[in-house]
N, C-alpha and C positions, 0 to 999 in steps of 0.2 A: 827603398827599396825593398823594405820586407812586406812592406803594405801591398806593392806590386804583386810580388812572388804569392801572396794571399791570395790575390783577384784572380791570379792565373791559373791556383790550385781550385778555387771555388769553380772556375769557367770549367776547368775539365771536367771536374767530377760532374758537373750540371750536364755537360755533354754525356760522359757514359751511362748518368741516369738517364735518360734521352734515348740513348741506342738502347739499352736493357729496357726500356719501357716498348720502345718499337718492335723488338725483338719479340717482347712477350704479347702485345697484342696481334701480331702477326702469326705466331704460331698457333692463337686461339681459332683467328679466322681460320687458318688452314685446317685446325682439326676438327672444325666443324662444318665443314664445306669440302665440296669435290669438282674442283675447276674444270675435269675435263671428264666427258663418258668415252666410253670403247670409240674408236675409230674417229677421236677427236671432235666429236659434237659438244658444243661448251654446255653445260647446265644449269640448270636454273637456281645454283645457289647452294644454301645449308640443304639439310635433311628436311627440317621444318617447310623451307621455301618449295623443296620439290613436292610434299606433302598438299601444300595448300596450292601447287599448281596446278597436279591432278584434279584435285577436287575442284577446282574453277571450271576445266577441261572437261569433266565426267558433267557438272553440273549444265554447262553451256551446251554440251553434245544432244541434251534431254529438255534444254529449253522449250517454251512455247514459239513456233515458226510466226515468221512474218505470215499475216494472212494473205499478202499479194504480192507473192515474190516475183522476181523476174527473170528469164534466162536470154541470155545474149547468142547471138547466132552471128558468125561469119560463115561468108560465101566464099568459093576460089580453091585454088590448087595451091599457092604458096604460102607454105605453110606456117612462115611466122607473121605475115601479114595477115592472114585468117585469124590464127591462136588470138594474137592482138586485137581484132576487131570483136573477137567473141569476150574477149574480157573487159573491154571498153562496152561493150553494148550491155554486158550486164554487172555495170558500174563499176568496173574497175577493181583494183587492188590496193589504192592510196589510203584508203582507211583501214586495211585490214595490217598491212606489213608496217611496222614500226621498225626506226631505226636500232640498229644491234641487233634484229631478232634473226635467232635461228631456224630457217625454213627447211622442212620436208617437203620435198615432192616425191610423190609416190605414183610412180608409170605403170602401164602392165604390159610384163613380159612373161609371159607365161610360159611359152615357148620359145627353141632355138628357131626364129624366124629373121627374115629378111628387112630391113628399112623398107618404108614406103608400099607393106605388104596388110593384108588384112587381120593378121592378129596380133602385133603389138602396137605398143603407142610409138609412134614416129619420134625420132630423136631432136629434128628439127621442131615439134612444137615445144619440148621440154627446152629446148634451148633456148624459145621466146620468152616461155615460163622465166627460165633462172637469169635472163635479161632482166624482165621486167621489175623483181624481185631484188635482183641486185641494184637497179637504179633507184630504186625507194629505199635505198638503205641497210637491205639486209646485213648482216655481220657474219653470217656463214650459210651456205644452201648446200643441202645433202639430198642426193637424189637414191632414195631406196626402195628396194623391192625384195621380197619373199618367193620367189619364184617356185610353184612345184618341180621344174626341174632342177634346181637347185641353185647355182651362183650365176645370176643373169648378166654377171659383168664379170665373166672369167675370158680369156683369150678367144676361145673358142667361139663366144656367143658375142662377144664385140665386135668381131670380125664381120658379121651379121647385122647385128642391131645398130653397129656405130656409136652407143652409147659412151664410149673411150673419146671419140672425138666432140665430146659436149666441153663447153669452156666455162668456168666458174664455177667449178660445183665438185663437191666430193662424191663420189660412188660408194655404196653401201649394201653389204650383201644381209638382208635382215635373217635368212635363214641360219645363219650360224650362231643365233645366242639362244643360249642353253637359258635355262629356268633362273638361276641365280644372277643373269643377267634380263633377266623380265620384272615387270609388277603381274602379280596377280589379281586382276581385278573382275568383279561383278558387276554387270551392269543394272543400271536401275531398270526395276519393273522386267527380269531379265527375264528372256523367251527361253534359255536354254537351262537357265536354273543352275548354272556352272559360273564358277571363273574362270578366265582366260589371260593367260600368259602372252603379254603385248611386250616387245622390246622397250626398254628404258629409252632407249636413243628416242623412239616414236613417240612416248609421251612425252618425255623430257622438253622435245623442241618447242620454240613459242608457236609456229604456227606450222599447220601441214595444209599440202596440196596436192591433191588426187587430179592426175591425169589420165583418164580411162580409155577405153576404146570405144566404138561403135559397132558392135558385135553379137549374133545370135551364141546360144549355149544350150548343147543338147539336153541337160537336166531341168527337167519338168519344173523345180522350183526356181528356178534361175530363168530360163527361156533368153533370156537377152544378159550382156554381162556390160554393165554401165558403172556410174559412177559408186553406186554402194556396195556394189561386187566386186569393185578394185578393192578394196579396204580388206578382201579377206586375204591379201596377199599380206598383210602387215603381222599376223601371230607367224612365228618362226617353225620352218620347217624341222629343226632341231627338237622341237618339242612334238611339234603333231604328226611330225613324218613328210618324209618329202614324195614325189611320185602321185601327188594326190592330197596331201593334207589329211589323210581318212581320221586322224582325231579330231579334227573339227567337222569334218562332214558328218561322224559318228552322231554330233549333237543335234544336226537338222539343217541342211543348208540355210534355209530362210532365215530360220531363227539366230543359227549363227551367223550369217551377214549381217542383220539387225541388231545384234549384241554387240558387236565390231564396234558401226557405227555410235551403237550408247555410249560406249565405252571414249572412245573419241572419233567424233566427227569430224571431217576436216572443214577446213575453215573456206575453201573455195575447192571449186572443182569443174575441172575443164572434162569433154568429151572430144576425143580425135578422130574423125572420120572423113576425111578427106580420101582413105580409101575405107571402105566400112568392110563387113565382113558377115558375110550369110552363112546359112546352112549350118554343117555338122560341126560347130563352133564347142570351147573355146580355141580349141588349138588347130583345126581344119577345114577354117572358113574357108568360104570363095569368095576373091574378091567382088565388090562395088563400088564402081567412083561416084562416091558423095557429094565429093567437097563440100562439106562440112565441118564446123567446129562448133559445139556448144558450152556455154559455162554458165554459172551461176553457184548461189549462196546455199542453196535449200537444194539437197541432193537427190530428195523425193521427187521437186517440181523438175528439177534437170532429167530426172532419169525421165519421168511421164512425160515430156517433150519427145524426149528423144524415141522412145520406143513409139509414141504417137507416130515421127516424122518415118520411122522402118518400116511401116504399116501393121503395129501392134495397137492393140486395145489395152485398157489395164487390167481386164478381167484375165487378159491372157497372162500376165506378169506378176506370179504371185509375193514375192520377194515384195517389189515396188506397191504393190496393191496395200501389203500387210503394213508396209512402210507408213504408208499413208492412214491407213485404220490406228496405227498405234502414235499417232498427231507427230511423226518424227518429221511433216515436211508436209508440202499440200500437194496432193495427187488428184484436185479436181482443175479440171482444163482449161476451165473455164475462170478460174481464180488468178491463173498465171499470166504475167505480161510477156509475151515475148516480142524482143525486140531486135531488129535485124534483116527479117523476113517473114513472110507470111506462110506462117507451117501449111496451111491447107495447098497451098498453090505449090510446095516443093517437098510434100510427101513421096517415099519410095516405097517399096512393097519386098521388103527381104523374104526370102525364102527361110524356112524352119523347118526343125523338124518335126513339128509339133503341127498336127491340124489346126486351122483356121474356124 
């Protein structure tokens, strides 16, 4: 009986030791990591892991581009079908999205505007992207925008843009992040020679997909607003000012556009142009029934094809030309494979505020 009692005592002591050890390990793991970020984004782990992740993201953003990139095109009026066609023609997302990935989708919602028009990325195109990354096993999908007008997802805006109807994703207003909720990062071979504040939620995500709009822009450093320009919405208005983000513009528009993309180049890009926008953009465009969606991994190549479709030449679009010169991607049309349509036979002639 005494021997039995001793065994019971040893078992109890062993269990208590295991419990204490488990508690100690858990406490130390928790103290070294941040399980979640603002708005529920899953972080990449410990502070050391985050630093490594950001270093890898920034290194990848300035890596030597594929010398022969592919741009996929989809044609038609069905937003979901045409978006899917463009993505598939560009090689798809299967080798980009991994199981459990936190994926940020960055649309262009620069103004209070109705869905189906020439100014903002249509919600139906974004819904298709959400569907595709979810089907590939994404653990969390976040639609994030830092519109110059404020919160793109407040009730007044979603009445028009219908982003609140998108299923399977969280909506995050990037403008609300203060400096302490951002990383202050300087691009490799920076053109602005300044560090830029980028929300942690944007940098900590595993993957970023930009879904831009096919439209013109009134500023001479831009001329068009496509995939490279869409990254301008990532730095927060709380830091750079709402109503235009003057703090960024003051760094030089084309230089700031390129630096933001050097800090975090989206892993994949789509340009929604079912209804494109011409004239005095980016917030007062006239609609153009374009019936096109373009997609690709090389944003410079994608924008080069898109601006040519719109009737512009590379020399007329300073920020895309400069991106090519900076070796951020391929801007030589002869080196880009266009799959899904013959570019020369579908070209249009978008009106612009600039003389051609």
